[in-house]
N, C-alpha and C positions, 0 to 999 in steps of 0.2 A: 375855568381855572383862573385863580389869582396867582400872581408871582410877587414876591417881595425881595428886593435887593438891599443889602446892608453894607454901607461903607463903615467898617469896623475900626475900633481903636483899642490898643492895649495900654494906653497911658495910665500911669498910676493915679494921677489926678487930672481932672478936666476932661475925662473921656466923653462926657455928655456934650461937650462943645464940638466934638469931632465925629460922633456917630450920627449918621444920617440913614434914614430908611425910606425907600420908595416902593410904593405898591402900584401895580399896573395890571391891566387885563388886555384882552384883544381890542378893547375900546380906547386904550391909551393910558396915560398916567392918571391915577386916581388920587394918590396922596404922596407928598414929599415932606418929610418932617425930620427935624433934629431935636436935640435937647434931652434925649434919654441916656441914662447911664447903662452899664452892661446888664445889671439886674432888671431894670425897667424894660430894656429891649427884650429880654427873655419873656417877661410878662406879656409884652405887646405881641410877640410872635405866637405865643400860645393862644392868646385871645383871637388873633386872626384865624388860626386853624379851627378854633371852636365855632367861629362865625362862618367860615368857608373851608370845609374839610379838604377840598381839592386845592391845595396850596403848595407851591414850590418856593423855597427860600434860598437865595444865594448869599453866601457869606464870603467876604474877601480876605480870608486868612488861611494859612496852611492847616489842613485837617490832621496832619500826622508828621512823621519824621522819616528820614531815610532808613531803609530796611536794615542796613548794617548796624545802625545805632539802636534800633528797636531790639534787635537780637542781642546786642551787647548789654543793653540795660534790662533785658528780660521783660519787655513790654509788647503787648499784642499790637497796639496802635497808639495814636495820639490821645485818644479818649482814655487810655489806661494810665496816663501820667497823672499821679495825684497832684492836687493843687499845691500842697506844701512843697513837693519836689520841684514843681515848675517854678515856684517863687524862689526856691533856693538856687536854682539855675540862674534866674534873673538877677539875684542878689550877688552871687559869687562868680558868675560867668566862668565856670570850669570848661576846659577843653572837652568837646570841640566847639563850644559856644565862644563867640568873639564879638568885638565891637565896643566893649567897655574900655575905659582907660587902661592901657598896658596889656590888653588882651588882643592879640592879633590872630588872624585866620590861620588855622593849622593846615596840615597836609591832607586831612581826611576828606573823602568825597562829600561834597556839600549839598547835593541836590537829590530829590526823589526822581524816579523815572518820569513822572508826568512833567516835572519842571525841565528835565533834559530835552523833552520833545516839543517844547513850546517854540513858536515862531519868533517870540521876543525873549530877550534875556530875563531870567528870573532871579530874584534875591534868594538867599539861602535862609531857611528857618533857623539856622545856627547863628545868624547875625542878629544880635539883640541890642545893638547900639550903633549910632552913626547914621549917615544919610541913607534913607530908603530901607532901614531895618524893618523886617517883617516878623522876626522871631518873637518879639514881645507880644504882638497881637495874636500870634498863633498860640503861644503858651498860655495866654490869658483867655483864649477862645475855647480851649478844650473843655472847661467847665460848662460853657453854654451848650456845646454839643452833647455832653452827658445829660444835661437837664432836658434838652429838647427830645433826646432819645427816650428818656424816662417818661416823658409826656406823650409818647406815641409817634413821634416823628421818626421816619427812616433817615439815617445819615448815609447818603450814597457816596461811594460804592460799598461801604462796610456792611450795609443792610440792604435787603431787597426793597425796591421802591414800594411805597404805600401812598395813600391819598395825600398825606402831608409828608413831604420829603425835603431834605436840606442838601444842597450841593455846594461845592467849593467853586468860587469864581475868581477870576483875575481880571479886574476891570479893563486893563490895557488891551486884553484880547477882545473885549466887547466894544470899547470906544475906538480902537485902532489908532491911527496916527493923528494926534491933536496935541497942541501945546497947551495942556489944560491949566498950567500955572498962570496963563494970561487970560484975564477976564474977557477980553474982546474975542479971544479964540473960542472960549467956552460959549459965549453968546452966539457967535457966528455958526458954530457947529450945530447948536440946537435949532437956530433959526432956519438954517438950510434944510433941515429935516422936518420942519413944521412941528417940532416938539415944544412943549411948554418951556418958557425961558427961566423958570424958577431955579433950575439947576445951575444957572450961571453964577449964583451967589457965592459959591465956593467950590474948590476942587472936590471936597468930600460930597457935597450935594450933587455935583455934576456926575461923579462916578456912580452914586446911587441911582440917579434918574436914568442915565443912559443904560446902565446894567439892567435895570428893571424893564425898560422898554425893549431892549434887545431880547431879553428872556421871554417877554410876552409875545414878541414876534416869532418865537420858536417854541411856542407852547406845545405844539404837537410832538416835537422832539423830546421835550421834558416829560410829557405824559407817557412817552414810550421808552423811558430809561430802562436799560436791561438789568437783570440781576447779574452782578459781576461774578465770574467764576475764577478769574485769575487771582491766585493766592497773594501775589505781591501787591496788586492793586487793592485788595481787601485789607491790607495792612498799611500801605503807604498813602492810600487815597488817590484821587484823580481830579484834576481841574476840569470842570465842565466848560465846553465851548460849543458854539453852533456848528453843526455838520455842514450847513449851507449858509451862505451870506445873502441877505436880501435887503 
């Protein structure tokens, strides 16, 4: 099995400078690359699956929205959000979205169930501006999920797992406690584990490399992903994390 971990970007311009992809197997890191825009990344992932059907891809953005909002908007899940609608939300920042100038967080529930149960605090997909905002990447990530699904990938847990499967990851759960904004901390983290030091070049490269290596170390868990039966999870999605730490 191959695994690929992507450090994603929802930036309107310059996304190719922030998107990094790491490919790993049980033998370790195989490739760590940047420089692709969102469309080129989709091409790359499809090509990887053609070359190695047993592929699990980890993408670090929210795959859906809170259930109450999906119901209110008449949407099955995040992949049902039309691209034009997502861009209108990003442009106009209507409530419950927030983070743009003059748009403050409202009283509505902010998180999906999977985010509520994390060991670390998670940002809300409704935050589309300001420090640590993840909403922009999520809203601009839904088209990639649709494209990969159309090419035969399973988007877990919305679909039953298939040889090529995509899971949502949260790099902080995989890197654990490290001050990744400091280059020396990134270098020390990788060096202590005997992992390639290429990921120390930037935070984005670091997240991609570490996520891919942790995923590869838990390939058996990824190969045994269950078909989800919980109706809420099949609409809100679920963040994959290792059941065991090694």
